[in-house]
mmCIF file of the C-alpha atoms, coordinates in Angstrom:
data_MODEL
# 
_entry.id   MODEL 
# 
loop_
_atom_site.group_PDB 
_atom_site.id 
_atom_site.type_symbol 
_atom_site.label_atom_id 
_atom_site.label_alt_id 
_atom_site.label_comp_id 
_atom_site.label_asym_id 
_atom_site.label_entity_id 
_atom_site.label_seq_id 
_atom_site.pdbx_PDB_ins_code 
_atom_site.Cartn_x 
_atom_site.Cartn_y 
_atom_site.Cartn_z 
_atom_site.occupancy 
_atom_site.B_iso_or_equiv 
_atom_site.pdbx_formal_charge 
_atom_site.auth_seq_id 
_atom_site.auth_comp_id 
_atom_site.auth_asym_id 
_atom_site.auth_atom_id 
_atom_site.pdbx_PDB_model_num 
ATOM 1   C CA . MET A 1 1   ? 87.121  88.335  100.675 1.00 0.00 ? 1   MET A CA 1 
ATOM 2   C CA . THR A 1 2   ? 90.276  86.386  99.854  1.00 0.00 ? 2   THR A CA 1 
ATOM 3   C CA . GLU A 1 3   ? 93.317  88.156  98.453  1.00 0.00 ? 3   GLU A CA 1 
ATOM 4   C CA . GLY A 1 4   ? 93.101  86.137  95.241  1.00 0.00 ? 4   GLY A CA 1 
ATOM 5   C CA . LYS A 1 5   ? 89.622  87.439  94.482  1.00 0.00 ? 5   LYS A CA 1 
ATOM 6   C CA . ARG A 1 6   ? 90.284  90.999  95.563  1.00 0.00 ? 6   ARG A CA 1 
ATOM 7   C CA . THR A 1 7   ? 90.009  93.492  92.678  1.00 0.00 ? 7   THR A CA 1 
ATOM 8   C CA . PRO A 1 8   ? 90.346  97.006  94.097  1.00 0.00 ? 8   PRO A CA 1 
ATOM 9   C CA . TRP A 1 9   ? 90.082  100.526 92.828  1.00 0.00 ? 9   TRP A CA 1 
ATOM 10  C CA . VAL A 1 10  ? 93.391  102.362 93.042  1.00 0.00 ? 10  VAL A CA 1 
ATOM 11  C CA . VAL A 1 11  ? 92.881  105.809 94.586  1.00 0.00 ? 11  VAL A CA 1 
ATOM 12  C CA . GLY A 1 12  ? 95.701  108.299 94.182  1.00 0.00 ? 12  GLY A CA 1 
ATOM 13  C CA . VAL A 1 13  ? 95.751  111.492 96.238  1.00 0.00 ? 13  VAL A CA 1 
ATOM 14  C CA . SER A 1 14  ? 98.059  114.174 94.830  1.00 0.00 ? 14  SER A CA 1 
ATOM 15  C CA . GLY A 1 15  ? 99.187  117.486 96.300  1.00 0.00 ? 15  GLY A CA 1 
ATOM 16  C CA . ALA A 1 16  ? 96.395  119.773 95.071  1.00 0.00 ? 16  ALA A CA 1 
ATOM 17  C CA . SER A 1 17  ? 94.072  121.419 97.547  1.00 0.00 ? 17  SER A CA 1 
ATOM 18  C CA . GLY A 1 18  ? 90.949  119.316 97.984  1.00 0.00 ? 18  GLY A CA 1 
ATOM 19  C CA . THR A 1 19  ? 91.629  116.542 100.485 1.00 0.00 ? 19  THR A CA 1 
ATOM 20  C CA . PRO A 1 20  ? 87.916  116.532 101.492 1.00 0.00 ? 20  PRO A CA 1 
ATOM 21  C CA . TYR A 1 21  ? 87.138  115.377 97.927  1.00 0.00 ? 21  TYR A CA 1 
ATOM 22  C CA . ALA A 1 22  ? 89.471  112.414 98.351  1.00 0.00 ? 22  ALA A CA 1 
ATOM 23  C CA . ALA A 1 23  ? 87.948  111.536 101.723 1.00 0.00 ? 23  ALA A CA 1 
ATOM 24  C CA . ALA A 1 24  ? 84.416  111.619 100.269 1.00 0.00 ? 24  ALA A CA 1 
ATOM 25  C CA . VAL A 1 25  ? 85.395  109.392 97.337  1.00 0.00 ? 25  VAL A CA 1 
ATOM 26  C CA . LEU A 1 26  ? 87.072  106.906 99.662  1.00 0.00 ? 26  LEU A CA 1 
ATOM 27  C CA . ARG A 1 27  ? 84.010  106.785 101.930 1.00 0.00 ? 27  ARG A CA 1 
ATOM 28  C CA . GLY A 1 28  ? 81.790  106.322 98.872  1.00 0.00 ? 28  GLY A CA 1 
ATOM 29  C CA . LEU A 1 29  ? 83.846  103.391 97.619  1.00 0.00 ? 29  LEU A CA 1 
ATOM 30  C CA . LEU A 1 30  ? 83.828  101.725 101.029 1.00 0.00 ? 30  LEU A CA 1 
ATOM 31  C CA . ASP A 1 31  ? 80.083  102.329 101.424 1.00 0.00 ? 31  ASP A CA 1 
ATOM 32  C CA . ALA A 1 32  ? 79.587  100.589 98.059  1.00 0.00 ? 32  ALA A CA 1 
ATOM 33  C CA . GLY A 1 33  ? 81.522  97.547  99.288  1.00 0.00 ? 33  GLY A CA 1 
ATOM 34  C CA . GLU A 1 34  ? 84.523  98.225  97.054  1.00 0.00 ? 34  GLU A CA 1 
ATOM 35  C CA . SER A 1 35  ? 88.129  97.421  97.903  1.00 0.00 ? 35  SER A CA 1 
ATOM 36  C CA . VAL A 1 36  ? 90.690  100.220 97.696  1.00 0.00 ? 36  VAL A CA 1 
ATOM 37  C CA . ASP A 1 37  ? 94.424  100.392 97.083  1.00 0.00 ? 37  ASP A CA 1 
ATOM 38  C CA . LEU A 1 38  ? 95.480  103.794 98.390  1.00 0.00 ? 38  LEU A CA 1 
ATOM 39  C CA . VAL A 1 39  ? 98.477  105.879 97.302  1.00 0.00 ? 39  VAL A CA 1 
ATOM 40  C CA . VAL A 1 40  ? 98.957  109.203 99.105  1.00 0.00 ? 40  VAL A CA 1 
ATOM 41  C CA . SER A 1 41  ? 101.709 111.264 97.489  1.00 0.00 ? 41  SER A CA 1 
ATOM 42  C CA . ARG A 1 42  ? 104.347 113.065 99.513  1.00 0.00 ? 42  ARG A CA 1 
ATOM 43  C CA . ALA A 1 43  ? 103.048 116.466 98.406  1.00 0.00 ? 43  ALA A CA 1 
ATOM 44  C CA . SER A 1 44  ? 99.473  115.563 99.361  1.00 0.00 ? 44  SER A CA 1 
ATOM 45  C CA . ARG A 1 45  ? 100.560 114.841 102.918 1.00 0.00 ? 45  ARG A CA 1 
ATOM 46  C CA . LEU A 1 46  ? 101.603 118.471 103.272 1.00 0.00 ? 46  LEU A CA 1 
ATOM 47  C CA . THR A 1 47  ? 98.219  119.560 101.902 1.00 0.00 ? 47  THR A CA 1 
ATOM 48  C CA . LEU A 1 48  ? 96.411  117.176 104.244 1.00 0.00 ? 48  LEU A CA 1 
ATOM 49  C CA . LEU A 1 49  ? 98.337  118.517 107.213 1.00 0.00 ? 49  LEU A CA 1 
ATOM 50  C CA . ASP A 1 50  ? 97.544  122.098 106.195 1.00 0.00 ? 50  ASP A CA 1 
ATOM 51  C CA . GLU A 1 51  ? 93.842  121.478 105.487 1.00 0.00 ? 51  GLU A CA 1 
ATOM 52  C CA . THR A 1 52  ? 93.049  119.145 108.382 1.00 0.00 ? 52  THR A CA 1 
ATOM 53  C CA . GLY A 1 53  ? 95.950  119.124 110.837 1.00 0.00 ? 53  GLY A CA 1 
ATOM 54  C CA . ILE A 1 54  ? 96.342  115.369 110.254 1.00 0.00 ? 54  ILE A CA 1 
ATOM 55  C CA . SER A 1 55  ? 99.788  113.870 109.663 1.00 0.00 ? 55  SER A CA 1 
ATOM 56  C CA . TYR A 1 56  ? 99.569  110.912 107.286 1.00 0.00 ? 56  TYR A CA 1 
ATOM 57  C CA . ARG A 1 57  ? 102.356 108.444 108.097 1.00 0.00 ? 57  ARG A CA 1 
ATOM 58  C CA . ASP A 1 58  ? 103.206 105.209 106.320 1.00 0.00 ? 58  ASP A CA 1 
ATOM 59  C CA . ALA A 1 59  ? 103.900 103.414 109.603 1.00 0.00 ? 59  ALA A CA 1 
ATOM 60  C CA . HIS A 1 60  ? 100.588 104.548 111.107 1.00 0.00 ? 60  HIS A CA 1 
ATOM 61  C CA . TRP A 1 61  ? 98.484  104.864 107.982 1.00 0.00 ? 61  TRP A CA 1 
ATOM 62  C CA . ARG A 1 62  ? 95.434  103.024 109.313 1.00 0.00 ? 62  ARG A CA 1 
ATOM 63  C CA . GLU A 1 63  ? 95.126  105.246 112.369 1.00 0.00 ? 63  GLU A CA 1 
ATOM 64  C CA . ASP A 1 64  ? 95.726  108.414 110.315 1.00 0.00 ? 64  ASP A CA 1 
ATOM 65  C CA . LEU A 1 65  ? 93.351  107.346 107.538 1.00 0.00 ? 65  LEU A CA 1 
ATOM 66  C CA . GLY A 1 66  ? 90.618  106.597 110.060 1.00 0.00 ? 66  GLY A CA 1 
ATOM 67  C CA . GLU A 1 67  ? 90.963  110.048 111.584 1.00 0.00 ? 67  GLU A CA 1 
ATOM 68  C CA . TRP A 1 68  ? 90.924  111.655 108.148 1.00 0.00 ? 68  TRP A CA 1 
ATOM 69  C CA . LEU A 1 69  ? 87.880  109.802 106.784 1.00 0.00 ? 69  LEU A CA 1 
ATOM 70  C CA . ALA A 1 70  ? 85.902  110.370 109.987 1.00 0.00 ? 70  ALA A CA 1 
ATOM 71  C CA . ARG A 1 71  ? 86.352  114.143 109.639 1.00 0.00 ? 71  ARG A CA 1 
ATOM 72  C CA . GLY A 1 72  ? 83.722  116.244 107.866 1.00 0.00 ? 72  GLY A CA 1 
ATOM 73  C CA . ALA A 1 73  ? 84.527  118.741 105.127 1.00 0.00 ? 73  ALA A CA 1 
ATOM 74  C CA . ASP A 1 74  ? 83.916  121.518 107.651 1.00 0.00 ? 74  ASP A CA 1 
ATOM 75  C CA . GLY A 1 75  ? 86.752  120.164 109.789 1.00 0.00 ? 75  GLY A CA 1 
ATOM 76  C CA . LYS A 1 76  ? 84.517  118.659 112.462 1.00 0.00 ? 76  LYS A CA 1 
ATOM 77  C CA . PRO A 1 77  ? 86.058  115.444 113.875 1.00 0.00 ? 77  PRO A CA 1 
ATOM 78  C CA . GLU A 1 78  ? 84.025  112.233 114.090 1.00 0.00 ? 78  GLU A CA 1 
ATOM 79  C CA . THR A 1 79  ? 81.414  113.300 111.554 1.00 0.00 ? 79  THR A CA 1 
ATOM 80  C CA . PHE A 1 80  ? 81.651  109.824 109.964 1.00 0.00 ? 80  PHE A CA 1 
ATOM 81  C CA . PRO A 1 81  ? 82.886  107.598 112.828 1.00 0.00 ? 81  PRO A CA 1 
ATOM 82  C CA . GLY A 1 82  ? 81.508  104.383 111.315 1.00 0.00 ? 82  GLY A CA 1 
ATOM 83  C CA . VAL A 1 83  ? 83.982  104.527 108.430 1.00 0.00 ? 83  VAL A CA 1 
ATOM 84  C CA . ARG A 1 84  ? 86.702  103.054 110.654 1.00 0.00 ? 84  ARG A CA 1 
ATOM 85  C CA . ASP A 1 85  ? 84.823  99.741  110.671 1.00 0.00 ? 85  ASP A CA 1 
ATOM 86  C CA . ARG A 1 86  ? 85.386  99.388  106.916 1.00 0.00 ? 86  ARG A CA 1 
ATOM 87  C CA . LEU A 1 87  ? 89.124  100.051 106.710 1.00 0.00 ? 87  LEU A CA 1 
ATOM 88  C CA . ASP A 1 88  ? 89.899  96.345  106.302 1.00 0.00 ? 88  ASP A CA 1 
ATOM 89  C CA . ALA A 1 89  ? 88.979  96.885  102.639 1.00 0.00 ? 89  ALA A CA 1 
ATOM 90  C CA . VAL A 1 90  ? 91.875  99.362  102.220 1.00 0.00 ? 90  VAL A CA 1 
ATOM 91  C CA . ARG A 1 91  ? 95.445  98.460  101.332 1.00 0.00 ? 91  ARG A CA 1 
ATOM 92  C CA . HIS A 1 92  ? 98.058  101.195 101.706 1.00 0.00 ? 92  HIS A CA 1 
ATOM 93  C CA . TRP A 1 93  ? 101.051 101.521 99.386  1.00 0.00 ? 93  TRP A CA 1 
ATOM 94  C CA . ALA A 1 94  ? 103.897 103.944 100.082 1.00 0.00 ? 94  ALA A CA 1 
ATOM 95  C CA . ALA A 1 95  ? 104.240 106.611 97.403  1.00 0.00 ? 95  ALA A CA 1 
ATOM 96  C CA . GLY A 1 96  ? 107.868 105.711 96.783  1.00 0.00 ? 96  GLY A CA 1 
ATOM 97  C CA . ASP A 1 97  ? 107.266 101.961 96.457  1.00 0.00 ? 97  ASP A CA 1 
ATOM 98  C CA . LEU A 1 98  ? 107.721 101.394 92.730  1.00 0.00 ? 98  LEU A CA 1 
ATOM 99  C CA . ALA A 1 99  ? 107.640 97.628  93.319  1.00 0.00 ? 99  ALA A CA 1 
ATOM 100 C CA . ALA A 1 100 ? 104.085 97.860  94.694  1.00 0.00 ? 100 ALA A CA 1 
ATOM 101 C CA . GLY A 1 101 ? 101.239 95.858  93.176  1.00 0.00 ? 101 GLY A CA 1 
ATOM 102 C CA . PRO A 1 102 ? 99.650  98.744  91.210  1.00 0.00 ? 102 PRO A CA 1 
ATOM 103 C CA . SER A 1 103 ? 102.974 99.412  89.446  1.00 0.00 ? 103 SER A CA 1 
ATOM 104 C CA . SER A 1 104 ? 102.383 96.331  87.271  1.00 0.00 ? 104 SER A CA 1 
ATOM 105 C CA . GLY A 1 105 ? 99.741  95.704  84.645  1.00 0.00 ? 105 GLY A CA 1 
ATOM 106 C CA . SER A 1 106 ? 99.447  92.086  85.813  1.00 0.00 ? 106 SER A CA 1 
ATOM 107 C CA . TYR A 1 107 ? 98.129  93.279  89.195  1.00 0.00 ? 107 TYR A CA 1 
ATOM 108 C CA . PRO A 1 108 ? 94.312  93.061  88.959  1.00 0.00 ? 108 PRO A CA 1 
ATOM 109 C CA . VAL A 1 109 ? 92.455  96.326  89.590  1.00 0.00 ? 109 VAL A CA 1 
ATOM 110 C CA . LYS A 1 110 ? 89.183  97.810  88.344  1.00 0.00 ? 110 LYS A CA 1 
ATOM 111 C CA . GLY A 1 111 ? 90.743  101.169 87.516  1.00 0.00 ? 111 GLY A CA 1 
ATOM 112 C CA . MET A 1 112 ? 92.149  104.263 89.141  1.00 0.00 ? 112 MET A CA 1 
ATOM 113 C CA . LEU A 1 113 ? 90.757  107.511 90.534  1.00 0.00 ? 113 LEU A CA 1 
ATOM 114 C CA . ILE A 1 114 ? 93.088  110.484 91.113  1.00 0.00 ? 114 ILE A CA 1 
ATOM 115 C CA . VAL A 1 115 ? 91.387  112.799 93.594  1.00 0.00 ? 115 VAL A CA 1 
ATOM 116 C CA . PRO A 1 116 ? 92.407  115.580 93.685  1.00 0.00 ? 116 PRO A CA 1 
ATOM 117 C CA . ALA A 1 117 ? 94.794  115.794 90.745  1.00 0.00 ? 117 ALA A CA 1 
ATOM 118 C CA . SER A 1 118 ? 97.313  118.622 90.817  1.00 0.00 ? 118 SER A CA 1 
ATOM 119 C CA . THR A 1 119 ? 98.663  120.165 87.623  1.00 0.00 ? 119 THR A CA 1 
ATOM 120 C CA . ALA A 1 120 ? 102.045 118.592 88.404  1.00 0.00 ? 120 ALA A CA 1 
ATOM 121 C CA . CYS A 1 121 ? 100.348 115.199 88.642  1.00 0.00 ? 121 CYS A CA 1 
ATOM 122 C CA . VAL A 1 122 ? 98.471  115.840 85.380  1.00 0.00 ? 122 VAL A CA 1 
ATOM 123 C CA . ALA A 1 123 ? 101.751 116.705 83.646  1.00 0.00 ? 123 ALA A CA 1 
ATOM 124 C CA . GLY A 1 124 ? 103.527 113.652 85.031  1.00 0.00 ? 124 GLY A CA 1 
ATOM 125 C CA . VAL A 1 125 ? 100.789 111.258 83.937  1.00 0.00 ? 125 VAL A CA 1 
ATOM 126 C CA . ALA A 1 126 ? 100.344 112.889 80.519  1.00 0.00 ? 126 ALA A CA 1 
ATOM 127 C CA . LEU A 1 127 ? 104.085 112.680 79.861  1.00 0.00 ? 127 LEU A CA 1 
ATOM 128 C CA . GLY A 1 128 ? 104.438 109.176 81.331  1.00 0.00 ? 128 GLY A CA 1 
ATOM 129 C CA . LEU A 1 129 ? 107.109 110.240 83.824  1.00 0.00 ? 129 LEU A CA 1 
ATOM 130 C CA . SER A 1 130 ? 106.264 107.634 86.508  1.00 0.00 ? 130 SER A CA 1 
ATOM 131 C CA . LYS A 1 131 ? 108.297 109.571 89.073  1.00 0.00 ? 131 LYS A CA 1 
ATOM 132 C CA . ASP A 1 132 ? 106.373 107.960 91.957  1.00 0.00 ? 132 ASP A CA 1 
ATOM 133 C CA . LEU A 1 133 ? 103.861 105.166 92.483  1.00 0.00 ? 133 LEU A CA 1 
ATOM 134 C CA . LEU A 1 134 ? 100.874 107.422 91.839  1.00 0.00 ? 134 LEU A CA 1 
ATOM 135 C CA . GLN A 1 135 ? 102.112 108.390 88.384  1.00 0.00 ? 135 GLN A CA 1 
ATOM 136 C CA . ARG A 1 136 ? 103.294 104.869 87.606  1.00 0.00 ? 136 ARG A CA 1 
ATOM 137 C CA . ALA A 1 137 ? 99.923  103.371 88.575  1.00 0.00 ? 137 ALA A CA 1 
ATOM 138 C CA . ALA A 1 138 ? 98.152  105.903 86.365  1.00 0.00 ? 138 ALA A CA 1 
ATOM 139 C CA . SER A 1 139 ? 100.423 105.065 83.421  1.00 0.00 ? 139 SER A CA 1 
ATOM 140 C CA . VAL A 1 140 ? 99.717  101.379 83.950  1.00 0.00 ? 140 VAL A CA 1 
ATOM 141 C CA . THR A 1 141 ? 95.980  102.077 84.060  1.00 0.00 ? 141 THR A CA 1 
ATOM 142 C CA . LEU A 1 142 ? 96.159  103.838 80.698  1.00 0.00 ? 142 LEU A CA 1 
ATOM 143 C CA . LYS A 1 143 ? 98.310  101.214 78.990  1.00 0.00 ? 143 LYS A CA 1 
ATOM 144 C CA . GLU A 1 144 ? 96.043  98.425  80.206  1.00 0.00 ? 144 GLU A CA 1 
ATOM 145 C CA . ARG A 1 145 ? 92.998  100.347 78.911  1.00 0.00 ? 145 ARG A CA 1 
ATOM 146 C CA . ARG A 1 146 ? 91.416  100.464 82.370  1.00 0.00 ? 146 ARG A CA 1 
ATOM 147 C CA . ARG A 1 147 ? 89.256  103.292 83.624  1.00 0.00 ? 147 ARG A CA 1 
ATOM 148 C CA . LEU A 1 148 ? 91.188  106.347 84.819  1.00 0.00 ? 148 LEU A CA 1 
ATOM 149 C CA . VAL A 1 149 ? 89.354  109.325 86.329  1.00 0.00 ? 149 VAL A CA 1 
ATOM 150 C CA . VAL A 1 150 ? 91.404  112.483 86.863  1.00 0.00 ? 150 VAL A CA 1 
ATOM 151 C CA . ALA A 1 151 ? 89.680  114.984 89.156  1.00 0.00 ? 151 ALA A CA 1 
ATOM 152 C CA . VAL A 1 152 ? 91.808  118.018 88.376  1.00 0.00 ? 152 VAL A CA 1 
ATOM 153 C CA . ARG A 1 153 ? 91.702  120.789 91.000  1.00 0.00 ? 153 ARG A CA 1 
ATOM 154 C CA . GLU A 1 154 ? 93.276  124.031 89.840  1.00 0.00 ? 154 GLU A CA 1 
ATOM 155 C CA . THR A 1 155 ? 92.192  127.467 88.650  1.00 0.00 ? 155 THR A CA 1 
ATOM 156 C CA . PRO A 1 156 ? 92.957  129.127 86.336  1.00 0.00 ? 156 PRO A CA 1 
ATOM 157 C CA . LEU A 1 157 ? 94.341  126.506 83.991  1.00 0.00 ? 157 LEU A CA 1 
ATOM 158 C CA . SER A 1 158 ? 97.373  127.332 81.872  1.00 0.00 ? 158 SER A CA 1 
ATOM 159 C CA . GLY A 1 159 ? 97.528  126.510 78.174  1.00 0.00 ? 159 GLY A CA 1 
ATOM 160 C CA . GLN A 1 160 ? 100.136 123.833 78.854  1.00 0.00 ? 160 GLN A CA 1 
ATOM 161 C CA . THR A 1 161 ? 97.926  122.105 81.435  1.00 0.00 ? 161 THR A CA 1 
ATOM 162 C CA . LEU A 1 162 ? 94.969  122.271 79.038  1.00 0.00 ? 162 LEU A CA 1 
ATOM 163 C CA . LYS A 1 163 ? 97.066  120.521 76.378  1.00 0.00 ? 163 LYS A CA 1 
ATOM 164 C CA . GLN A 1 164 ? 98.044  117.845 78.904  1.00 0.00 ? 164 GLN A CA 1 
ATOM 165 C CA . LEU A 1 165 ? 94.414  117.324 79.885  1.00 0.00 ? 165 LEU A CA 1 
ATOM 166 C CA . VAL A 1 166 ? 93.510  116.906 76.206  1.00 0.00 ? 166 VAL A CA 1 
ATOM 167 C CA . ALA A 1 167 ? 96.310  114.345 75.930  1.00 0.00 ? 167 ALA A CA 1 
ATOM 168 C CA . LEU A 1 168 ? 94.851  112.420 78.879  1.00 0.00 ? 168 LEU A CA 1 
ATOM 169 C CA . ASP A 1 169 ? 91.394  112.529 77.308  1.00 0.00 ? 169 ASP A CA 1 
ATOM 170 C CA . GLU A 1 170 ? 92.784  111.225 74.037  1.00 0.00 ? 170 GLU A CA 1 
ATOM 171 C CA . ALA A 1 171 ? 94.549  108.444 75.944  1.00 0.00 ? 171 ALA A CA 1 
ATOM 172 C CA . GLY A 1 172 ? 91.203  107.315 77.352  1.00 0.00 ? 172 GLY A CA 1 
ATOM 173 C CA . ALA A 1 173 ? 91.073  109.019 80.750  1.00 0.00 ? 173 ALA A CA 1 
ATOM 174 C CA . VAL A 1 174 ? 88.021  110.832 82.085  1.00 0.00 ? 174 VAL A CA 1 
ATOM 175 C CA . VAL A 1 175 ? 89.009  114.423 82.883  1.00 0.00 ? 175 VAL A CA 1 
ATOM 176 C CA . LEU A 1 176 ? 86.701  115.558 85.669  1.00 0.00 ? 176 LEU A CA 1 
ATOM 177 C CA . PRO A 1 177 ? 87.247  119.087 87.048  1.00 0.00 ? 177 PRO A CA 1 
ATOM 178 C CA . ALA A 1 178 ? 86.443  119.334 90.753  1.00 0.00 ? 178 ALA A CA 1 
ATOM 179 C CA . SER A 1 179 ? 83.582  121.773 90.107  1.00 0.00 ? 179 SER A CA 1 
ATOM 180 C CA . PRO A 1 180 ? 80.630  121.634 92.531  1.00 0.00 ? 180 PRO A CA 1 
ATOM 181 C CA . ALA A 1 181 ? 77.136  122.302 91.176  1.00 0.00 ? 181 ALA A CA 1 
ATOM 182 C CA . PHE A 1 182 ? 74.266  123.979 93.003  1.00 0.00 ? 182 PHE A CA 1 
ATOM 183 C CA . TYR A 1 183 ? 71.143  122.469 91.415  1.00 0.00 ? 183 TYR A CA 1 
ATOM 184 C CA . ALA A 1 184 ? 71.207  119.663 93.981  1.00 0.00 ? 184 ALA A CA 1 
ATOM 185 C CA . GLY A 1 185 ? 70.236  122.156 96.686  1.00 0.00 ? 185 GLY A CA 1 
ATOM 186 C CA . ALA A 1 186 ? 73.429  122.108 98.734  1.00 0.00 ? 186 ALA A CA 1 
ATOM 187 C CA . THR A 1 187 ? 73.259  124.091 101.960 1.00 0.00 ? 187 THR A CA 1 
ATOM 188 C CA . HIS A 1 188 ? 76.471  122.803 103.559 1.00 0.00 ? 188 HIS A CA 1 
ATOM 189 C CA . ILE A 1 189 ? 80.085  122.468 102.448 1.00 0.00 ? 189 ILE A CA 1 
ATOM 190 C CA . GLN A 1 190 ? 79.888  118.672 102.823 1.00 0.00 ? 190 GLN A CA 1 
ATOM 191 C CA . GLU A 1 191 ? 77.111  118.554 100.235 1.00 0.00 ? 191 GLU A CA 1 
ATOM 192 C CA . LEU A 1 192 ? 79.229  120.500 97.730  1.00 0.00 ? 192 LEU A CA 1 
ATOM 193 C CA . VAL A 1 193 ? 82.143  118.141 98.351  1.00 0.00 ? 193 VAL A CA 1 
ATOM 194 C CA . ASP A 1 194 ? 79.870  115.106 98.034  1.00 0.00 ? 194 ASP A CA 1 
ATOM 195 C CA . PHE A 1 195 ? 78.594  116.344 94.663  1.00 0.00 ? 195 PHE A CA 1 
ATOM 196 C CA . VAL A 1 196 ? 82.098  116.266 93.205  1.00 0.00 ? 196 VAL A CA 1 
ATOM 197 C CA . ALA A 1 197 ? 82.829  112.915 94.857  1.00 0.00 ? 197 ALA A CA 1 
ATOM 198 C CA . GLY A 1 198 ? 79.575  111.558 93.462  1.00 0.00 ? 198 GLY A CA 1 
ATOM 199 C CA . ARG A 1 199 ? 80.475  112.642 89.952  1.00 0.00 ? 199 ARG A CA 1 
ATOM 200 C CA . VAL A 1 200 ? 83.839  110.861 90.320  1.00 0.00 ? 200 VAL A CA 1 
ATOM 201 C CA . LEU A 1 201 ? 82.038  107.688 91.367  1.00 0.00 ? 201 LEU A CA 1 
ATOM 202 C CA . ASP A 1 202 ? 79.571  108.130 88.483  1.00 0.00 ? 202 ASP A CA 1 
ATOM 203 C CA . ALA A 1 203 ? 82.518  108.206 86.071  1.00 0.00 ? 203 ALA A CA 1 
ATOM 204 C CA . ALA A 1 204 ? 83.826  105.017 87.677  1.00 0.00 ? 204 ALA A CA 1 
ATOM 205 C CA . GLY A 1 205 ? 80.431  103.301 87.501  1.00 0.00 ? 205 GLY A CA 1 
ATOM 206 C CA . VAL A 1 206 ? 80.206  102.902 91.285  1.00 0.00 ? 206 VAL A CA 1 
ATOM 207 C CA . PRO A 1 207 ? 76.695  103.317 92.770  1.00 0.00 ? 207 PRO A CA 1 
ATOM 208 C CA . HIS A 1 208 ? 76.194  105.896 95.508  1.00 0.00 ? 208 HIS A CA 1 
ATOM 209 C CA . ARG A 1 209 ? 73.690  108.305 97.050  1.00 0.00 ? 209 ARG A CA 1 
ATOM 210 C CA . LEU A 1 210 ? 75.947  111.285 97.586  1.00 0.00 ? 210 LEU A CA 1 
ATOM 211 C CA . TYR A 1 211 ? 73.841  113.909 95.814  1.00 0.00 ? 211 TYR A CA 1 
ATOM 212 C CA . ARG A 1 212 ? 70.358  114.578 94.480  1.00 0.00 ? 212 ARG A CA 1 
ATOM 213 C CA . ARG A 1 213 ? 70.247  113.857 90.765  1.00 0.00 ? 213 ARG A CA 1 
ATOM 214 C CA . TRP A 1 214 ? 68.633  116.135 88.217  1.00 0.00 ? 214 TRP A CA 1 
ATOM 215 C CA . GLU A 1 215 ? 65.157  114.906 87.334  1.00 0.00 ? 215 GLU A CA 1 
ATOM 216 C CA . GLY A 1 216 ? 64.037  117.583 84.860  1.00 0.00 ? 216 GLY A CA 1 
ATOM 217 C CA . GLU A 1 217 ? 62.078  119.634 87.400  1.00 0.00 ? 217 GLU A CA 1 
ATOM 218 C CA . LEU A 1 218 ? 63.032  123.277 87.847  1.00 0.00 ? 218 LEU A CA 1 
ATOM 219 C CA . GLY A 1 219 ? 63.209  124.167 91.540  1.00 0.00 ? 219 GLY A CA 1 
ATOM 220 C CA . GLY A 1 220 ? 63.228  120.523 92.544  1.00 0.00 ? 220 GLY A CA 1 
ATOM 221 C CA . SER A 1 221 ? 65.903  121.051 95.153  1.00 0.00 ? 221 SER A CA 1 
ATOM 222 C CA . ARG A 1 222 ? 63.853  123.776 96.858  1.00 0.00 ? 222 ARG A CA 1 
ATOM 223 C CA . SER A 1 223 ? 60.741  121.597 96.922  1.00 0.00 ? 223 SER A CA 1 
ATOM 224 C CA . GLN A 1 224 ? 62.669  118.995 98.886  1.00 0.00 ? 224 GLN A CA 1 
ATOM 225 C CA . GLY A 1 225 ? 64.121  121.489 101.361 1.00 0.00 ? 225 GLY A CA 1 
# 
């Protein structure tokens, strides 16, 4: 694919707990043949280090991203080793680079997925603060009327955050709480993570096979076990 024809999804990873959700969404996009522009916030790097032991570094992002995406939600390394072969479709932008491509509405993208979205990130986007590239890219996505999916990961939610989520909904974003469901018959943490990632990709219109869809049959998940 030539750079001129490349139209990626911007994926923003904020500092909320839930880095396995981000990894599953990124793998799903790459599996679907999509290009990705990746923005990993400074706060999310602390969360990633805490949840996985992986240090995400701008100067070594490809190596660190490969290690992260190959890891399962249960922490097992090399659960998805083949994902490293698809990293050519990823472009990394430093969180502090406000001159990056996604900071401008003239930069062609399909939309943006924020996974996970912290309450601080929600507030920044709702208020249009643009304090870093993640928030700026989200503001650009809204003003250009492109698809923005915000996978908020927090509980409980304060009244102020609820108001900000309503503001994002009114601005055209899809507010998607990172809430796993159990009707798909999950028996492993990766399956619960993949359900949320699949719903994010559903909201983006990206095809995937991350979870068993409801087909109107009670007990369907047990019959397939």
